[in-house]
C-alpha positions in Angstrom: -0.5 -6.0 0.4 -1.8 -5.3 3.8 -0.8 -9.3 4.6 2.4 -8.9 2.8 3.4 -6.0 4.6 2.4 -6.9 7.9 4.6 -10.3 7.4 7.9 -8.1 6.3 7.2 -5.5 9.1 7.3 -8.4 11.1 10.7 -9.5 9.8 12.5 -6.2 10.4 11.2 -4.5 7.5 9.9 -0.7 7.8 6.0 -0.7 8.2 5.5 1.7 5.3 6.4 0.0 3.3 5.3 0.2 -0.8 5.2 -2.7 -3.4 5.5 -2.6 -7.2 3.6 -5.1 -8.3 5.1 -7.1 -11.2 2.5 -9.9 -10.7 -0.9 -10.3 -9.1 -3.1 -13.7 -9.4 -6.0 -14.9 -7.0 -7.6 -18.1 -7.6 -10.8 -20.0 -5.3 -9.4 -18.2 -1.8 -5.2 -18.1 -2.6 -3.0 -15.5 -4.3 -0.1 -15.6 -5.8 2.2 -12.1 -6.0 5.7 -11.1 -7.4 6.5 -7.0 -5.8 9.3 -5.3 -5.8 9.2 -3.8 -2.0 10.7 0.3 -1.8 10.2 2.7 1.0 7.6 5.2 0.7 9.7 7.5 -0.6 11.1 4.6 -2.9 14.7 6.2 -1.7 15.1 2.5 -0.5 14.5 -0.5 -2.9 15.1 -4.3 -1.6 14.9 -7.5 -2.2 12.4 -8.7 -5.3 9.8 -11.2 -3.5 7.3 -14.0 -4.6 4.9 -14.0 -2.0 1.7 -16.9 -2.0 -1.3 -15.6 0.6 -4.9 -17.8 1.1 -7.7 -15.9 2.6 -9.3 -18.2 5.4 -10.9 -15.1 7.3 -8.2 -12.2 5.9 -4.8 -12.9 3.7 -2.3 -14.4 5.5 1.2 -15.3 3.7 1.9 -19.2 3.6 5.2 -18.8 1.5 7.4 -16.3 0.9 10.5 -16.7 -1.6 13.1 -14.2 -2.8 15.9 -13.3 -5.3 18.2 -16.0 -3.4 15.4 -18.7 -3.1 16.3 -22.1 -0.9 16.3 -24.5 -4.1 19.4 -23.1 -5.7 20.0 -20.4 -8.4 18.3 -21.9 -10.8 15.1 -22.4 -9.1 11.8 -19.9 -10.2 10.1 -19.0 -7.3 7.0 -20.4 -9.2 8.7 -23.9 -8.8 9.9 -22.9 -5.3 5.9 -22.2 -4.4 4.4 -25.4 -6.1 6.9 -28.0 -4.7 6.8 -26.4 -1.4 2.5 -25.6 -1.9 1.3 -28.4 -3.6 -2.7 -27.8 -2.5 -1.9 -24.2 -4.2 -3.6 -24.2 -7.0 -1.6 -24.5 -10.1 -2.6 -21.6 -12.1 -1.6 -19.0 -10.0 1.4 -19.2 -11.9 3.1 -17.3 -14.0 
C-alpha cells in the first residue's frame, strides 16, 4: 500500500490517503490490488483504482487503471492490465 500511496502523492493526491482494499493478490513478485482511496478521516473519497505492482527490491507501481478506463467504458481493469502487461501472471486477476 505504501507504493500506491507514494504513486498517488506524486500525482497530486494527499500523502495520508487510506485504501479500502477490495482485492489484493500477490504472485511471483507481482501484486494486483483494487482499492477505494479515501482521506484518513473518510470524508473525502476518490475514484476507485486498480494497481499493478512489481517487487524489484521494493514494490513499485507498474500500471494503474481508474473507473474512467483508457480502453472504453466496457473494459475491465483486468482486461486493461493483461493487455498492457502480458508478462504479469494471469492468476493475479480475479
